[in-house]
C-alpha positions in Angstrom: 0.0 -0.1 0.0 1.2 3.5 -0.6 2.9 5.0 2.5 1.7 8.1 4.1 3.6 11.2 2.9 5.1 11.9 6.2 6.7 8.5 6.2 8.4 8.9 2.9 12.1 7.8 3.4 15.0 9.6 1.9 16.8 6.4 1.1 15.4 3.2 -0.6 14.9 0.1 1.5 14.9 -3.2 -0.2 11.8 -4.8 1.2 9.2 -6.9 -0.5 5.8 -6.4 1.5 3.9 -9.2 -0.1 1.6 -9.9 -3.0 -1.3 -7.8 -1.7 0.8 -4.7 -1.2 2.7 -5.0 -4.5 -0.4 -5.7 -6.5 -2.0 -2.6 -5.0 0.9 -0.5 -5.9 1.1 -1.8 -9.5 -2.6 -1.1 -9.9 -2.1 2.5 -8.6 0.7 2.7 -11.3 -1.7 1.7 -14.1 0.2 -1.6 -14.6 -1.9 -4.7 -15.4 0.8 -7.0 -14.0 0.4 -9.0 -10.8 3.2 -10.1 -8.4 3.4 -13.5 -9.8 4.2 -12.2 -13.3 6.8 -9.9 -11.8 8.5 -12.8 -10.2 8.5 -14.7 -13.4 10.1 -11.7 -15.2 12.7 -11.6 -12.5 13.5 -15.3 -12.5 13.9 -15.2 -16.2 16.0 -12.1 -16.2 18.1 -13.5 -13.5 18.8 -16.6 -15.5 19.8 -14.4 -18.5 22.2 -12.4 -16.3 20.3 -9.1 -16.4 20.8 -6.4 -14.0 17.8 -4.6 -12.1 18.5 -1.6 -14.2 18.0 -3.6 -17.3 15.0 -5.6 -16.1 12.9 -3.0 -14.3 12.0 -1.1 -17.6 10.6 -4.4 -18.9 8.4 -4.8 -16.0 7.3 -1.1 -15.6 7.8 0.2 -19.1 10.0 2.9 -20.1 8.0 5.7 -18.6 6.0 4.3 -15.8 3.1 6.5 -14.6 3.2 6.7 -10.8 0.5 8.9 -9.2 2.9 10.6 -6.9 6.7 10.0 -5.6 5.5 8.1 -2.5 4.0 5.4 -4.7 7.0 5.4 -7.0 9.4 4.9 -3.9 7.0 2.1 -2.6 7.1 0.4 -5.9 10.8 0.4 -6.3 11.4 -0.6 -2.7 9.2 -3.6 -3.1 10.7 -4.5 -6.5 14.2 -4.2 -5.2 13.3 -6.4 -2.1 11.8 -9.0 -4.5 14.8 -8.9 -6.8 17.3 -9.4 -3.9 15.2 -12.6 -2.9 15.3 -13.8 -6.5 19.1 -13.3 -6.9 19.5 -15.2 -3.5 17.5 -18.2 -4.7 15.0 -17.8 -1.8 11.6 -19.4 -1.8 9.4 -16.3 -2.1 6.4 -16.2 0.3 3.6 -14.2 -1.4 1.8 -13.2 1.8 3.7 -11.3 4.3 3.0 -9.9 7.7 3.4 -6.2 8.6 6.9 -4.8 8.0 8.9 -4.9 11.2 9.7 -1.6 12.8 13.1 -0.2 12.0 15.8 -1.1 14.7 16.5 1.8 17.0 20.1 3.0 16.5 22.3 2.2 19.4 23.7 5.3 20.9 27.5 5.6 21.0 28.8 4.7 24.5 30.0 7.7 26.4 32.9 7.5 28.8 32.4 8.8 32.3 33.7 12.2 33.1 37.3 12.2 34.6 37.8 11.8 38.4 41.0 13.8 38.2 42.4 15.6 40.2 40.5 13.6 42.9 40.1 9.8 43.2 37.6 7.4 41.6 34.5 6.6 43.5 32.3 3.6 43.1 29.9 5.4 40.7 32.8 6.2 38.5 34.3 2.6 38.6 30.8 1.3 37.6 30.3 3.7 34.8 33.8 3.1 33.5 33.3 -0.8 33.6 30.1 -0.4 31.7 31.7 1.8 29.1 34.5 -0.6 28.6 32.0 -3.5 28.1 29.9 -1.5 25.6 32.6 0.3 23.5 34.7 -2.5 22.0 36.7 -0.2 19.9 37.9 1.9 22.8 38.5 -1.2 24.8 40.7 -2.5 22.1 42.6 0.8 21.8 43.2 0.8 25.6 44.3 -2.9 25.6 47.0 -1.9 22.9 48.0 1.0 25.1 48.3 -1.3 28.1 50.4 -3.9 26.2 52.7 -1.3 24.6 53.3 0.8 27.8 53.0 -1.4 30.9 55.8 -3.9 30.2 56.9 -4.1 33.9 53.2 -5.2 34.8 53.2 -7.8 32.0 56.7 -9.0 33.0 55.5 -9.5 36.6 52.6 -11.5 35.2 54.8 -13.6 33.0 57.2 -14.3 35.9 54.4 -15.2 38.3 54.2 -18.8 37.4 50.4 -18.7 37.8 48.2 -21.4 36.3 46.5 -20.5 33.1 43.3 -19.6 34.8 45.0 -17.5 37.5 47.1 -15.6 34.9 44.0 -14.8 32.8 42.2 -13.5 35.9 45.2 -11.4 37.0 45.8 -10.0 33.4 42.3 -9.2 32.8 41.8 -7.4 36.1 45.0 -5.5 35.8 44.1 -4.2 32.4 40.6 -3.1 33.6 42.1 -1.2 36.4 44.6 0.4 34.0 41.9 1.4 31.6 39.7 2.9 34.3 42.7 5.0 35.4 43.6 6.0 31.9 40.0 7.0 31.1 39.6 9.1 34.3 43.1 10.7 34.5 43.4 13.0 31.4 47.2 13.3 31.7 47.3 9.5 31.4 49.6 6.9 33.2 53.4 6.6 32.7 55.0 3.3 32.4 55.3 1.3 35.7 58.9 0.8 36.4 58.7 -2.1 38.8 55.9 -4.0 40.4 57.4 -4.7 43.8 56.7 -7.1 46.6 55.3 -4.4 48.8 54.1 -0.9 48.2 56.5 1.8 49.5 55.6 3.7 52.6 55.6 7.0 50.8 53.2 5.6 48.0 49.7 7.0 47.8 47.1 4.3 48.9 44.9 2.7 46.2 41.5 4.4 46.2 38.8 2.3 48.1 36.6 2.1 45.1 39.4 0.3 43.0 40.3 -1.9 45.9 36.6 -2.9 46.4 36.3 -3.5 42.6 39.4 -5.9 42.8 38.0 -7.7 45.9 34.7 -8.3 44.2 36.3 -9.5 40.9 38.5 -11.9 42.8 35.5 -13.2 44.8 33.7 -14.0 41.5 36.8 -15.6 40.2 36.8 -17.9 43.2 33.2 -18.8 42.7 33.5 -19.3 38.9 31.7 -22.7 38.0 34.0 -23.6 35.0 37.6 -22.6 36.1 37.5 -21.4 39.8 40.8 -19.9 41.2 41.0 -20.9 44.8 43.4 -21.5 47.7 47.1 -20.6 47.2 46.5 -19.8 43.7 44.0 -17.1 44.5 46.2 -15.6 47.2 49.1 -15.2 44.7 46.7 -13.7 42.1 45.5 -11.3 44.9 48.9 -10.4 45.9 50.0 -9.6 42.2 46.8 -7.7 41.5 47.3 -5.5 44.6 50.9 -4.8 43.9 50.1 -4.2 40.3 47.1 -1.8 41.0 49.3 0.2 43.5 52.0 0.5 41.0 49.5 1.8 38.2 48.0 4.2 40.7 51.3 5.7 41.4 52.1 5.9 37.7 49.6 8.8 37.2 51.4 11.6 35.2 51.8 14.9 37.1 51.5 13.4 40.6 
């Protein structure tokens, strides 16, 4: 059927609405063809290697008489949708339900506002975690920065002799902590020089929100059904992550 004028789209959508809709549109355009005949034209044209530009004038005539631009657009959208199905070799269903509504465009994830010059709180940590989950491109970029800049952290991981499961948990958590700090500290983090056994007495304490996030993540790793990290292994992972997070927090530029 002819779409309302306020629904006219600026771009063609290839979509066959079904026999009833296309028959009505063809009748409005003063064409005696019905949908079945159009399909035969298209199947023969496809076998002959014709393009839509070569085939459509045979179906509509050289100068089709559309009553208005809305009908013209609806006709071509239906024909293009039908042509796509013929080219794909699909079994064509003549009767269709209503066209599904257009999918809403997903909004681009927005990073949380920086916490600098202060410390991240729980709301920042939650927002940063969700942003990293939603924005794959930014997460990948930060992963490359982590791998290229934090060689001391990665070396400590490689030398930790953790199991595969423990290593994966520690690396994942240290990357997330790095990414959260990098997002919230505009000056960025410098390269960590050493992940020591103990944090120096003069080093600033890790913010409570980051420590809480670390504890929760490790608790989830301990309860994981497929590959839990427990006992001595969990203690070693905890020690490494705590030392690594302290080193990352101390690596903020300009501090």
